[in-house]
DRENDO-1510 file (C-alpha; in Angstrom, 1 decimal, always signed):
<recs>
REC; n; res; u; v; w
REC; 1; MET; +17.8; +48.2; +137.5 .
REC; 2; ALA; +20.3; +51.0; +137.6 .
REC; 3; SER; +19.3; +54.5; +138.6 .
REC; 4; TYR; +20.7; +57.9; +137.8 .
REC; 5; GLU; +20.4; +61.0; +139.9 .
REC; 6; GLN; +21.6; +64.5; +139.1 .
REC; 7; LEU; +20.6; +66.6; +142.1 .
REC; 8; PRO; +22.6; +69.6; +143.3 .
REC; 9; GLY; +24.8; +69.2; +146.4 .
REC; 10; GLN; +23.7; +70.7; +149.7 .
REC; 11; LEU; +25.6; +73.5; +151.4 .
REC; 12; ASN; +24.1; +75.5; +154.2 .
REC; 13; LEU; +25.6; +78.9; +155.1 .
REC; 14; SER; +25.3; +80.9; +158.3 .
REC; 15; LEU; +26.5; +84.4; +158.9 .
REC; 16; ARG; +26.0; +87.5; +161.0 .
REC; 17; GLY; +24.3; +90.4; +159.1 .
REC; 18; GLY; +26.8; +93.1; +158.2 .
REC; 19; ASP; +29.7; +90.6; +157.9 .
REC; 20; ARG; +31.4; +89.9; +154.5 .
REC; 21; LEU; +31.2; +86.4; +153.1 .
REC; 22; SER; +33.7; +85.0; +150.6 .
REC; 23; THR; +34.4; +81.4; +150.1 .
REC; 24; GLU; +35.9; +79.2; +147.3 .
REC; 25; ILE; +34.0; +76.1; +146.3 .
REC; 26; ASP; +36.0; +73.3; +144.7 .
REC; 27; PHE; +34.1; +71.0; +142.3 .
REC; 28; SER; +37.3; +69.2; +141.2 .
REC; 29; PRO; +37.5; +67.1; +139.0 .
REC; 30; ILE; +34.5; +68.7; +137.3 .
REC; 31; SER; +35.6; +71.4; +134.8 .
REC; 32; LEU; +33.6; +74.6; +134.7 .
REC; 33; THR; +35.3; +75.8; +131.5 .
REC; 34; GLY; +32.8; +77.7; +129.3 .
REC; 35; PHE; +30.2; +78.0; +132.1 .
REC; 36; THR; +28.8; +81.3; +133.5 .
REC; 37; MET; +28.0; +80.8; +137.1 .
REC; 38; SER; +25.4; +82.6; +139.2 .
REC; 39; ALA; +24.2; +82.3; +142.8 .
REC; 40; THR; +20.9; +83.7; +144.0 .
REC; 41; ILE; +19.2; +84.2; +147.4 .
REC; 42; THR; +15.4; +83.7; +147.6 .
REC; 43; SER; +12.8; +84.2; +150.3 .
REC; 44; LEU; +11.4; +81.0; +151.8 .
REC; 45; VAL; +8.1; +82.8; +152.3 .
REC; 46; GLY; +7.3; +84.3; +148.9 .
REC; 47; GLY; +10.0; +82.7; +146.7 .
REC; 48; GLN; +11.1; +86.1; +145.4 .
REC; 49; SER; +14.8; +86.9; +144.8 .
REC; 50; VAL; +16.2; +89.0; +147.6 .
REC; 51; GLY; +19.9; +89.1; +146.5 .
REC; 52; THR; +22.7; +87.7; +144.4 .
REC; 53; PHE; +26.3; +86.5; +145.3 .
REC; 54; ALA; +29.2; +87.8; +143.2 .
REC; 55; THR; +30.5; +84.7; +141.5 .
REC; 56; THR; +34.0; +84.3; +140.1 .
REC; 57; LEU; +35.5; +81.4; +138.4 .
REC; 58; THR; +38.9; +81.3; +140.1 .
REC; 59; ASP; +40.1; +78.2; +138.1 .
REC; 60; ALA; +37.5; +77.0; +135.7 .
REC; 61; ALA; +39.4; +74.0; +134.4 .
REC; 62; ALA; +39.9; +72.8; +138.0 .
REC; 63; GLY; +36.3; +73.4; +138.9 .
REC; 64; LYS; +36.9; +76.3; +141.4 .
REC; 65; VAL; +34.4; +79.1; +141.9 .
REC; 66; ASN; +34.3; +81.8; +144.5 .
REC; 67; ILE; +31.0; +83.2; +145.9 .
REC; 68; ALA; +30.9; +86.4; +147.9 .
REC; 69; LEU; +28.5; +88.8; +149.6 .
REC; 70; THR; +29.6; +92.2; +150.8 .
REC; 71; GLY; +28.9; +93.5; +154.4 .
REC; 72; THR; +26.3; +95.9; +153.0 .
REC; 73; GLN; +24.5; +93.0; +151.2 .
REC; 74; THR; +24.3; +90.9; +154.3 .
REC; 75; GLY; +23.4; +93.9; +156.4 .
REC; 76; ASP; +20.5; +94.7; +154.1 .
REC; 77; LEU; +19.0; +91.2; +154.6 .
REC; 78; PRO; +16.6; +90.9; +157.5 .
REC; 79; HIS; +17.6; +88.2; +160.0 .
REC; 80; GLY; +16.1; +84.9; +159.1 .
REC; 81; THR; +16.6; +81.9; +156.8 .
REC; 82; TYR; +16.7; +82.0; +153.1 .
REC; 83; ARG; +17.3; +79.5; +150.2 .
REC; 84; TRP; +20.3; +79.9; +148.0 .
REC; 85; ASP; +21.3; +78.2; +144.8 .
REC; 86; LEU; +24.5; +78.1; +142.6 .
REC; 87; THR; +23.9; +77.3; +138.9 .
REC; 88; GLY; +25.9; +77.3; +135.8 .
REC; 89; ILE; +25.0; +77.9; +132.2 .
REC; 90; ASP; +27.3; +76.5; +129.4 .
REC; 91; ALA; +27.9; +77.9; +126.0 .
REC; 92; ALA; +24.9; +75.9; +124.6 .
REC; 93; ALA; +22.6; +77.6; +127.2 .
REC; 94; VAL; +22.2; +74.4; +129.1 .
REC; 95; ARG; +21.5; +75.1; +132.8 .
REC; 96; ARG; +22.9; +73.0; +135.6 .
REC; 97; SER; +22.2; +73.3; +139.3 .
REC; 98; TYR; +25.4; +72.7; +141.4 .
REC; 99; LEU; +24.6; +73.6; +144.9 .
REC; 100; THR; +21.6; +74.6; +147.0 .
REC; 101; GLY; +21.0; +75.2; +150.7 .
REC; 102; PHE; +19.9; +77.5; +153.4 .
REC; 103; LEU; +21.4; +80.8; +154.2 .
REC; 104; GLU; +20.8; +81.8; +157.8 .
REC; 105; VAL; +21.4; +85.5; +158.6 .
REC; 106; THR; +21.6; +86.3; +162.4 .
REC; 107; ARG; +22.0; +89.6; +164.2 .
</recs>
């Protein structure tokens, strides 16, 4: 029997609080045309949102998106480990999870 799995990829991030983070993620050959992307940071303890990444589709047709946090944003996060998720919503309001992982903030 065949099986099908549509789970988000895993990408763990580590940074020093106060440092800027900016990285381009390449989902090629998946097109992200028509998607609105968002990336959130949540607490592992209470599950509440503690921040959001700036997300920019740098080349939607080629599946490229940039995620970024300013130094102020990372400096405001207490040191520790968080969960982060990158999702996209298409024109029909269908949500898709693309990446998930841990975000470790050190001092």
